[in-house]
Biopython code that builds the backbone (N, CA, C, O; Angstrom):
import numpy as np
from Bio.PDB.StructureBuilder import StructureBuilder

atoms = [
    (1, "MET", "N", (0.847, -1.173, 0.000)),
    (1, "MET", "CA", (0.000, 0.000, 0.000)),
    (1, "MET", "C", (0.894, 1.238, 0.000)),
    (1, "MET", "O", (1.802, 1.337, 0.826)),
    (2, "ALA", "N", (0.663, 2.158, -0.886)),
    (2, "ALA", "CA", (1.469, 3.374, -1.013)),
    (2, "ALA", "C", (1.040, 4.400, 0.041)),
    (2, "ALA", "O", (-0.141, 4.540, 0.358)),
    (3, "LEU", "N", (2.021, 5.098, 0.560)),
    (3, "LEU", "CA", (1.773, 6.176, 1.509)),
    (3, "LEU", "C", (1.241, 7.375, 0.748)),
    (3, "LEU", "O", (1.842, 7.808, -0.235)),
    (4, "GLN", "N", (0.135, 7.904, 1.189)),
    (4, "GLN", "CA", (-0.439, 9.069, 0.540)),
    (4, "GLN", "C", (-0.376, 10.247, 1.491)),
    (4, "GLN", "O", (-0.854, 10.172, 2.623)),
    (5, "LEU", "N", (0.215, 11.333, 1.026)),
    (5, "LEU", "CA", (0.274, 12.562, 1.800)),
    (5, "LEU", "C", (-0.674, 13.568, 1.178)),
    (5, "LEU", "O", (-0.666, 13.779, -0.034)),
    (6, "HIS", "N", (-1.472, 14.171, 1.998)),
    (6, "HIS", "CA", (-2.410, 15.179, 1.528)),
    (6, "HIS", "C", (-1.995, 16.518, 2.122)),
    (6, "HIS", "O", (-2.581, 16.994, 3.094)),
    (7, "LEU", "N", (-0.977, 17.112, 1.519)),
    (7, "LEU", "CA", (-0.457, 18.378, 2.003)),
    (7, "LEU", "C", (-0.770, 19.483, 1.007)),
    (7, "LEU", "O", (-0.762, 19.269, -0.205)),
    (8, "HIS", "N", (-1.041, 20.645, 1.529)),
    (8, "HIS", "CA", (-1.218, 21.813, 0.681)),
    (8, "HIS", "C", (0.140, 22.475, 0.518)),
    (8, "HIS", "O", (0.997, 22.357, 1.394)),
    (9, "GLN", "N", (0.341, 23.162, -0.583)),
    (9, "GLN", "CA", (1.615, 23.796, -0.840)),
    (9, "GLN", "C", (2.009, 24.704, 0.330)),
    (9, "GLN", "O", (1.232, 25.556, 0.760)),
    (10, "GLY", "N", (3.224, 24.507, 0.830)),
    (10, "GLY", "CA", (3.724, 25.314, 1.932)),
    (10, "GLY", "C", (3.268, 24.872, 3.304)),
    (10, "GLY", "O", (3.654, 25.478, 4.304)),
    (11, "GLU", "N", (2.447, 23.823, 3.379)),
    (11, "GLU", "CA", (1.907, 23.385, 4.666)),
    (11, "GLU", "C", (2.967, 22.756, 5.552)),
    (11, "GLU", "O", (3.027, 23.040, 6.749)),
    (12, "LYS", "N", (3.799, 21.908, 4.975)),
    (12, "LYS", "CA", (4.828, 21.209, 5.731)),
    (12, "LYS", "C", (6.066, 21.046, 4.883)),
    (12, "LYS", "O", (5.986, 20.819, 3.675)),
    (13, "ILE", "N", (7.200, 21.164, 5.521)),
    (13, "ILE", "CA", (8.458, 20.895, 4.843)),
    (13, "ILE", "C", (8.958, 19.562, 5.374)),
    (13, "ILE", "O", (9.199, 19.419, 6.572)),
    (14, "LEU", "N", (9.113, 18.589, 4.489)),
    (14, "LEU", "CA", (9.487, 17.252, 4.910)),
    (14, "LEU", "C", (10.992, 17.026, 4.907)),
    (14, "LEU", "O", (11.457, 16.019, 5.441)),
    (15, "VAL", "N", (11.756, 17.925, 4.327)),
    (15, "VAL", "CA", (13.207, 17.802, 4.284)),
    (15, "VAL", "C", (13.765, 18.232, 5.641)),
    (15, "VAL", "O", (13.412, 19.296, 6.151)),
    (16, "ILE", "N", (14.636, 17.405, 6.224)),
    (16, "ILE", "CA", (15.136, 17.713, 7.565)),
    (16, "ILE", "C", (16.484, 18.427, 7.553)),
    (16, "ILE", "O", (17.023, 18.740, 8.615)),
    (17, "GLU", "N", (17.034, 18.689, 6.374)),
    (17, "GLU", "CA", (18.287, 19.418, 6.287)),
    (17, "GLU", "C", (18.047, 20.857, 5.868)),
    (17, "GLU", "O", (17.175, 21.145, 5.048)),
    (18, "ARG", "N", (18.832, 21.751, 6.443)),
    (18, "ARG", "CA", (18.745, 23.180, 6.143)),
    (18, "ARG", "C", (20.166, 23.726, 5.997)),
    (18, "ARG", "O", (21.123, 23.119, 6.478)),
    (19, "VAL", "N", (20.295, 24.864, 5.336)),
    (19, "VAL", "CA", (21.590, 25.525, 5.250)),
    (19, "VAL", "C", (21.515, 26.883, 5.927)),
    (19, "VAL", "O", (20.474, 27.540, 5.941)),
    (20, "ILE", "N", (22.637, 27.279, 6.481)),
    (20, "ILE", "CA", (22.813, 28.625, 7.016)),
    (20, "ILE", "C", (23.579, 29.380, 5.947)),
    (20, "ILE", "O", (24.583, 28.880, 5.439)),
    (21, "VAL", "N", (23.123, 30.578, 5.595)),
    (21, "VAL", "CA", (23.740, 31.323, 4.504)),
    (21, "VAL", "C", (24.389, 32.615, 5.002)),
    (21, "VAL", "O", (24.050, 33.137, 6.065)),
    (22, "ALA", "N", (25.320, 33.106, 4.209)),
    (22, "ALA", "CA", (26.010, 34.360, 4.522)),
    (22, "ALA", "C", (25.034, 35.532, 4.407)),
    (22, "ALA", "O", (24.320, 35.641, 3.410)),
    (23, "PRO", "N", (24.996, 36.401, 5.404)),
    (23, "PRO", "CA", (24.066, 37.526, 5.361)),
    (23, "PRO", "C", (24.527, 38.667, 4.449)),
    (23, "PRO", "O", (23.739, 39.546, 4.099)),
    (24, "ARG", "N", (25.814, 38.648, 4.066)),
    (24, "ARG", "CA", (26.361, 39.716, 3.213)),
    (24, "ARG", "C", (27.663, 39.247, 2.586)),
    (24, "ARG", "O", (28.133, 38.146, 2.874)),
    (25, "VAL", "N", (28.236, 40.060, 1.748)),
    (25, "VAL", "CA", (29.528, 39.792, 1.128)),
    (25, "VAL", "C", (30.623, 40.059, 2.149)),
    (25, "VAL", "O", (30.557, 41.034, 2.897)),
    (26, "GLY", "N", (31.624, 39.196, 2.179)),
    (26, "GLY", "CA", (32.755, 39.415, 3.080)),
    (26, "GLY", "C", (33.547, 38.137, 3.296)),
    (26, "GLY", "O", (33.349, 37.139, 2.602)),
    (27, "THR", "N", (34.437, 38.185, 4.259)),
    (27, "THR", "CA", (35.305, 37.064, 4.600)),
    (27, "THR", "C", (34.736, 36.322, 5.796)),
    (27, "THR", "O", (34.406, 36.935, 6.812)),
    (28, "PHE", "N", (34.619, 35.006, 5.682)),
    (28, "PHE", "CA", (34.002, 34.196, 6.728)),
    (28, "PHE", "C", (34.990, 33.900, 7.853)),
    (28, "PHE", "O", (36.131, 33.505, 7.612)),
    (29, "ARG", "N", (34.529, 34.099, 9.081)),
    (29, "ARG", "CA", (35.295, 33.787, 10.290)),
    (29, "ARG", "C", (34.397, 32.937, 11.203)),
    (29, "ARG", "O", (33.571, 33.484, 11.934)),
    (30, "PRO", "N", (34.554, 31.591, 11.166)),
    (30, "PRO", "CA", (33.713, 30.736, 12.019)),
    (30, "PRO", "C", (34.168, 30.788, 13.475)),
    (30, "PRO", "O", (35.334, 31.060, 13.763)),
    (31, "LEU", "N", (33.237, 30.525, 14.384)),
    (31, "LEU", "CA", (33.609, 30.349, 15.787)),
    (31, "LEU", "C", (34.211, 28.958, 15.949)),
    (31, "LEU", "O", (33.696, 28.008, 15.361)),
    (32, "PRO", "N", (35.271, 28.805, 16.717)),
    (32, "PRO", "CA", (35.878, 27.477, 16.895)),
    (32, "PRO", "C", (34.904, 26.436, 17.452)),
    (32, "PRO", "O", (34.953, 25.273, 17.051)),
    (33, "GLU", "N", (34.028, 26.835, 18.362)),
    (33, "GLU", "CA", (33.099, 25.887, 18.976)),
    (33, "GLU", "C", (31.969, 25.458, 18.030)),
    (33, "GLU", "O", (31.223, 24.528, 18.336)),
    (34, "ALA", "N", (31.845, 26.132, 16.892)),
    (34, "ALA", "CA", (30.809, 25.766, 15.923)),
    (34, "ALA", "C", (31.400, 24.967, 14.767)),
    (34, "ALA", "O", (30.850, 24.960, 13.666)),
    (35, "ASN", "N", (32.502, 24.308, 15.015)),
    (35, "ASN", "CA", (33.168, 23.597, 13.929)),
    (35, "ASN", "C", (33.322, 22.120, 14.271)),
    (35, "ASN", "O", (34.394, 21.682, 14.688)),
    (36, "GLY", "N", (32.268, 21.367, 14.096)),
    (36, "GLY", "CA", (32.329, 19.937, 14.349)),
    (36, "GLY", "C", (31.006, 19.273, 14.031)),
    (36, "GLY", "O", (29.940, 19.835, 14.283)),
    (37, "VAL", "N", (31.077, 18.101, 13.489)),
    (37, "VAL", "CA", (29.861, 17.351, 13.155)),
    (37, "VAL", "C", (29.189, 16.901, 14.448)),
    (37, "VAL", "O", (29.845, 16.411, 15.367)),
    (38, "GLY", "N", (27.880, 17.073, 14.502)),
    (38, "GLY", "CA", (27.114, 16.652, 15.669)),
    (38, "GLY", "C", (26.966, 17.703, 16.742)),
    (38, "GLY", "O", (26.328, 17.453, 17.765)),
    (39, "VAL", "N", (27.541, 18.880, 16.534)),
    (39, "VAL", "CA", (27.428, 19.963, 17.517)),
    (39, "VAL", "C", (25.988, 20.475, 17.512)),
    (39, "VAL", "O", (25.469, 20.825, 16.452)),
    (40, "PRO", "N", (25.328, 20.526, 18.683)),
    (40, "PRO", "CA", (23.970, 21.067, 18.721)),
    (40, "PRO", "C", (23.978, 22.580, 18.488)),
    (40, "PRO", "O", (24.845, 23.295, 18.989)),
    (41, "VAL", "N", (23.003, 23.045, 17.723)),
    (41, "VAL", "CA", (22.881, 24.466, 17.403)),
    (41, "VAL", "C", (21.459, 24.898, 17.730)),
    (41, "VAL", "O", (20.496, 24.247, 17.325)),
    (42, "GLU", "N", (21.332, 25.986, 18.455)),
    (42, "GLU", "CA", (20.017, 26.535, 18.786)),
    (42, "GLU", "C", (19.625, 27.611, 17.777)),
    (42, "GLU", "O", (20.488, 28.214, 17.139)),
    (43, "LYS", "N", (18.341, 27.845, 17.639)),
    (43, "LYS", "CA", (17.860, 28.913, 16.768)),
    (43, "LYS", "C", (18.423, 30.243, 17.270)),
    (43, "LYS", "O", (18.312, 30.562, 18.453)),
    (44, "GLY", "N", (19.022, 31.008, 16.371)),
    (44, "GLY", "CA", (19.603, 32.298, 16.729)),
    (44, "GLY", "C", (21.039, 32.230, 17.220)),
    (44, "GLY", "O", (21.645, 33.262, 17.507)),
    (45, "GLN", "N", (21.593, 31.019, 17.319)),
    (45, "GLN", "CA", (22.957, 30.855, 17.829)),
    (45, "GLN", "C", (23.974, 31.378, 16.823)),
    (45, "GLN", "O", (23.854, 31.140, 15.621)),
    (46, "LEU", "N", (24.961, 32.084, 17.322)),
    (46, "LEU", "CA", (26.054, 32.608, 16.524)),
    (46, "LEU", "C", (26.990, 31.470, 16.133)),
    (46, "LEU", "O", (27.424, 30.697, 16.987)),
    (47, "ILE", "N", (27.303, 31.367, 14.836)),
    (47, "ILE", "CA", (28.262, 30.343, 14.394)),
    (47, "ILE", "C", (29.520, 30.963, 13.794)),
    (47, "ILE", "O", (30.496, 30.263, 13.524)),
    (48, "GLY", "N", (29.493, 32.270, 13.588)),
    (48, "GLY", "CA", (30.658, 32.949, 13.035)),
    (48, "GLY", "C", (30.294, 34.363, 12.627)),
    (48, "GLY", "O", (29.283, 34.914, 13.064)),
    (49, "SER", "N", (31.135, 34.941, 11.782)),
    (49, "SER", "CA", (30.871, 36.287, 11.285)),
    (49, "SER", "C", (31.380, 36.414, 9.858)),
    (49, "SER", "O", (32.221, 35.641, 9.399)),
    (50, "VAL", "N", (30.841, 37.416, 9.175)),
    (50, "VAL", "CA", (31.316, 37.785, 7.843)),
    (50, "VAL", "C", (31.873, 39.187, 7.990)),
    (50, "VAL", "O", (31.164, 40.121, 8.365)),
    (51, "GLU", "N", (33.161, 39.318, 7.688)),
    (51, "GLU", "CA", (33.842, 40.592, 7.879)),
    (51, "GLU", "C", (34.118, 41.266, 6.545)),
    (51, "GLU", "O", (34.519, 40.637, 5.566)),
    (52, "GLY", "N", (33.885, 42.574, 6.548)),
    (52, "GLY", "CA", (34.173, 43.396, 5.382)),
    (52, "GLY", "C", (34.991, 44.587, 5.837)),
    (52, "GLY", "O", (35.391, 44.646, 6.999)),
    (53, "PRO", "N", (35.247, 45.529, 4.960)),
    (53, "PRO", "CA", (36.034, 46.702, 5.345)),
    (53, "PRO", "C", (35.358, 47.483, 6.480)),
    (53, "PRO", "O", (34.358, 48.167, 6.265)),
    (54, "GLY", "N", (35.910, 47.373, 7.670)),
    (54, "GLY", "CA", (35.397, 48.106, 8.832)),
    (54, "GLY", "C", (34.101, 47.580, 9.407)),
    (54, "GLY", "O", (33.498, 48.247, 10.248)),
    (55, "THR", "N", (33.641, 46.395, 8.984)),
    (55, "THR", "CA", (32.385, 45.851, 9.496)),
    (55, "THR", "C", (32.536, 44.380, 9.844)),
    (55, "THR", "O", (33.412, 43.685, 9.331)),
    (56, "SER", "N", (31.668, 43.930, 10.721)),
    (56, "SER", "CA", (31.583, 42.514, 11.070)),
    (56, "SER", "C", (30.105, 42.195, 11.281)),
    (56, "SER", "O", (29.456, 42.769, 12.155)),
    (57, "THR", "N", (29.584, 41.283, 10.478)),
    (57, "THR", "CA", (28.174, 40.911, 10.554)),
    (57, "THR", "C", (28.060, 39.499, 11.100)),
    (57, "THR", "O", (28.680, 38.582, 10.561)),
    (58, "PRO", "N", (27.278, 39.302, 12.163)),
    (58, "PRO", "CA", (27.133, 37.957, 12.727)),
    (58, "PRO", "C", (26.420, 37.001, 11.766)),
    (58, "PRO", "O", (25.517, 37.397, 11.029)),
    (59, "VAL", "N", (26.843, 35.742, 11.792)),
    (59, "VAL", "CA", (26.162, 34.669, 11.062)),
    (59, "VAL", "C", (25.496, 33.810, 12.124)),
    (59, "VAL", "O", (26.171, 33.115, 12.884)),
    (60, "CYS", "N", (24.172, 33.858, 12.174)),
    (60, "CYS", "CA", (23.396, 33.126, 13.171)),
    (60, "CYS", "C", (22.514, 32.094, 12.479)),
    (60, "CYS", "O", (22.086, 32.285, 11.341)),
    (61, "SER", "N", (22.254, 31.004, 13.181)),
    (61, "SER", "CA", (21.415, 29.953, 12.628)),
    (61, "SER", "C", (19.944, 30.327, 12.770)),
    (61, "SER", "O", (19.498, 30.662, 13.868)),
    (62, "PRO", "N", (19.185, 30.275, 11.680)),
    (62, "PRO", "CA", (17.745, 30.509, 11.795)),
    (62, "PRO", "C", (16.983, 29.257, 12.232)),
    (62, "PRO", "O", (15.757, 29.278, 12.343)),
    (63, "PHE", "N", (17.716, 28.165, 12.481)),
    (63, "PHE", "CA", (17.099, 26.883, 12.823)),
    (63, "PHE", "C", (17.757, 26.263, 14.048)),
    (63, "PHE", "O", (18.900, 26.577, 14.380)),
    (64, "ARG", "N", (17.028, 25.388, 14.709)),
    (64, "ARG", "CA", (17.558, 24.557, 15.792)),
    (64, "ARG", "C", (17.871, 23.201, 15.191)),
    (64, "ARG", "O", (17.063, 22.656, 14.439)),
    (65, "GLY", "N", (19.032, 22.648, 15.510)),
    (65, "GLY", "CA", (19.364, 21.345, 14.963)),
    (65, "GLY", "C", (20.758, 20.893, 15.332)),
    (65, "GLY", "O", (21.333, 21.323, 16.332)),
    (66, "GLU", "N", (21.286, 20.014, 14.501)),
    (66, "GLU", "CA", (22.607, 19.432, 14.719)),
    (66, "GLU", "C", (23.484, 19.797, 13.523)),
    (66, "GLU", "O", (23.107, 19.567, 12.374)),
    (67, "LEU", "N", (24.647, 20.362, 13.800)),
    (67, "LEU", "CA", (25.565, 20.754, 12.742)),
    (67, "LEU", "C", (26.088, 19.519, 12.025)),
    (67, "LEU", "O", (26.630, 18.610, 12.654)),
    (68, "MET", "N", (25.925, 19.490, 10.725)),
    (68, "MET", "CA", (26.381, 18.352, 9.927)),
    (68, "MET", "C", (27.683, 18.658, 9.194)),
    (68, "MET", "O", (28.378, 17.745, 8.749)),
    (69, "GLY", "N", (28.006, 19.924, 9.072)),
    (69, "GLY", "CA", (29.258, 20.296, 8.416)),
    (69, "GLY", "C", (29.288, 21.750, 8.032)),
    (69, "GLY", "O", (28.252, 22.387, 7.837)),
    (70, "MET", "N", (30.504, 22.269, 7.927)),
    (70, "MET", "CA", (30.704, 23.635, 7.456)),
    (70, "MET", "C", (30.904, 23.577, 5.947)),
    (70, "MET", "O", (31.607, 22.698, 5.449)),
    (71, "LEU", "N", (30.305, 24.486, 5.232)),
    (71, "LEU", "CA", (30.424, 24.542, 3.783)),
    (71, "LEU", "C", (31.361, 25.659, 3.337)),
    (71, "LEU", "O", (31.780, 25.701, 2.180)),
    (72, "ALA", "N", (31.686, 26.554, 4.250)),
    (72, "ALA", "CA", (32.630, 27.635, 3.970)),
    (72, "ALA", "C", (33.850, 27.442, 4.864)),
    (72, "ALA", "O", (33.733, 27.021, 6.015)),
    (73, "HIS", "N", (35.000, 27.752, 4.327)),
    (73, "HIS", "CA", (36.258, 27.614, 5.060)),
    (73, "HIS", "C", (36.626, 28.932, 5.741)),
    (73, "HIS", "O", (36.252, 30.001, 5.257)),
    (74, "PRO", "N", (37.360, 28.869, 6.865)),
    (74, "PRO", "CA", (37.826, 30.096, 7.503)),
    (74, "PRO", "C", (38.626, 30.944, 6.509)),
    (74, "PRO", "O", (39.521, 30.443, 5.829)),
    (75, "GLY", "N", (38.296, 32.210, 6.438)),
    (75, "GLY", "CA", (38.987, 33.128, 5.540)),
    (75, "GLY", "C", (38.456, 33.142, 4.121)),
    (75, "GLY", "O", (38.940, 33.908, 3.288)),
    (76, "GLU", "N", (37.457, 32.297, 3.826)),
    (76, "GLU", "CA", (36.889, 32.250, 2.473)),
    (76, "GLU", "C", (36.067, 33.500, 2.201)),
    (76, "GLU", "O", (35.321, 33.968, 3.062)),
    (77, "ARG", "N", (36.209, 34.028, 1.010)),
    (77, "ARG", "CA", (35.417, 35.182, 0.581)),
    (77, "ARG", "C", (34.052, 34.673, 0.154)),
    (77, "ARG", "O", (33.953, 33.783, -0.690)),
    (78, "LEU", "N", (32.989, 35.240, 0.739)),
    (78, "LEU", "CA", (31.618, 34.790, 0.480)),
    (78, "LEU", "C", (30.808, 35.867, -0.212)),
    (78, "LEU", "O", (31.078, 37.060, -0.075)),
    (79, "ARG", "N", (29.817, 35.425, -0.953)),
    (79, "ARG", "CA", (28.833, 36.360, -1.495)),
    (79, "ARG", "C", (27.558, 36.243, -0.642)),
    (79, "ARG", "O", (27.363, 35.241, 0.044)),
    (80, "GLU", "N", (26.732, 37.223, -0.685)),
    (80, "GLU", "CA", (25.479, 37.195, 0.081)),
    (80, "GLU", "C", (24.632, 36.014, -0.356)),
    (80, "GLU", "O", (24.436, 35.795, -1.552)),
    (81, "GLY", "N", (24.124, 35.245, 0.613)),
    (81, "GLY", "CA", (23.265, 34.102, 0.335)),
    (81, "GLY", "C", (24.015, 32.802, 0.088)),
    (81, "GLY", "O", (23.396, 31.757, -0.107)),
    (82, "GLN", "N", (25.357, 32.858, 0.095)),
    (82, "GLN", "CA", (26.147, 31.638, -0.121)),
    (82, "GLN", "C", (26.042, 30.734, 1.102)),
    (82, "GLN", "O", (26.147, 31.221, 2.228)),
    (83, "PRO", "N", (25.836, 29.417, 0.911)),
    (83, "PRO", "CA", (25.766, 28.502, 2.054)),
    (83, "PRO", "C", (27.063, 28.485, 2.857)),
    (83, "PRO", "O", (28.159, 28.443, 2.298)),
    (84, "VAL", "N", (26.913, 28.519, 4.179)),
    (84, "VAL", "CA", (28.036, 28.542, 5.104)),
    (84, "VAL", "C", (28.134, 27.217, 5.859)),
    (84, "VAL", "O", (29.232, 26.700, 6.063)),
    (85, "ALA", "N", (26.985, 26.665, 6.275)),
    (85, "ALA", "CA", (26.952, 25.429, 7.043)),
    (85, "ALA", "C", (25.632, 24.718, 6.781)),
    (85, "ALA", "O", (24.669, 25.330, 6.319)),
    (86, "TRP", "N", (25.594, 23.417, 7.079)),
    (86, "TRP", "CA", (24.324, 22.693, 6.955)),
    (86, "TRP", "C", (23.988, 21.983, 8.247)),
    (86, "TRP", "O", (24.857, 21.502, 8.975)),
    (87, "LEU", "N", (22.687, 21.938, 8.504)),
    (87, "LEU", "CA", (22.140, 21.383, 9.740)),
    (87, "LEU", "C", (21.129, 20.293, 9.444)),
    (87, "LEU", "O", (20.517, 20.261, 8.376)),
    (88, "ARG", "N", (20.968, 19.420, 10.389)),
    (88, "ARG", "CA", (19.825, 18.487, 10.402)),
    (88, "ARG", "C", (18.934, 19.014, 11.512)),
    (88, "ARG", "O", (19.318, 19.017, 12.681)),
    (89, "VAL", "N", (17.747, 19.459, 11.141)),
    (89, "VAL", "CA", (16.856, 20.102, 12.109)),
    (89, "VAL", "C", (16.228, 19.076, 13.030)),
    (89, "VAL", "O", (16.069, 17.906, 12.684)),
    (90, "SER", "N", (15.874, 19.556, 14.227)),
    (90, "SER", "CA", (15.253, 18.664, 15.214)),
    (90, "SER", "C", (13.884, 19.183, 15.607)),
    (90, "SER", "O", (13.203, 18.569, 16.428)),
]
sb = StructureBuilder()
sb.init_structure("model")
sb.init_model(0)
sb.init_chain("A")
sb.init_seg("    ")
for serial, (resi, resn, name, xyz) in enumerate(atoms, 1):
    if name == "N":
        sb.init_residue(resn, " ", resi, " ")
    sb.init_atom(name, np.array(xyz, "f"), 0.0, 1.0, " ", f" {name:<3s}", serial, name[0])
structure = sb.get_structure()
């Protein structure tokens, strides 16, 4: 018997992985404690910063979950919206 889902568009997201993206253009500086697989991450938790000329913008997780890996390297130049890390949400 096939599983039937009766969902309306936008009602539920069934994918349990999410990405954290760079909020602006700049150089990525991760926090050391946010660099490891399986690290728990809370919604709003700081995982690093994106630095530009005279500015530093925090990179915070919009989701609660478990860190599965960093997608940006320390010192990497990022564009706005570029994936920085991925999570498995809980």
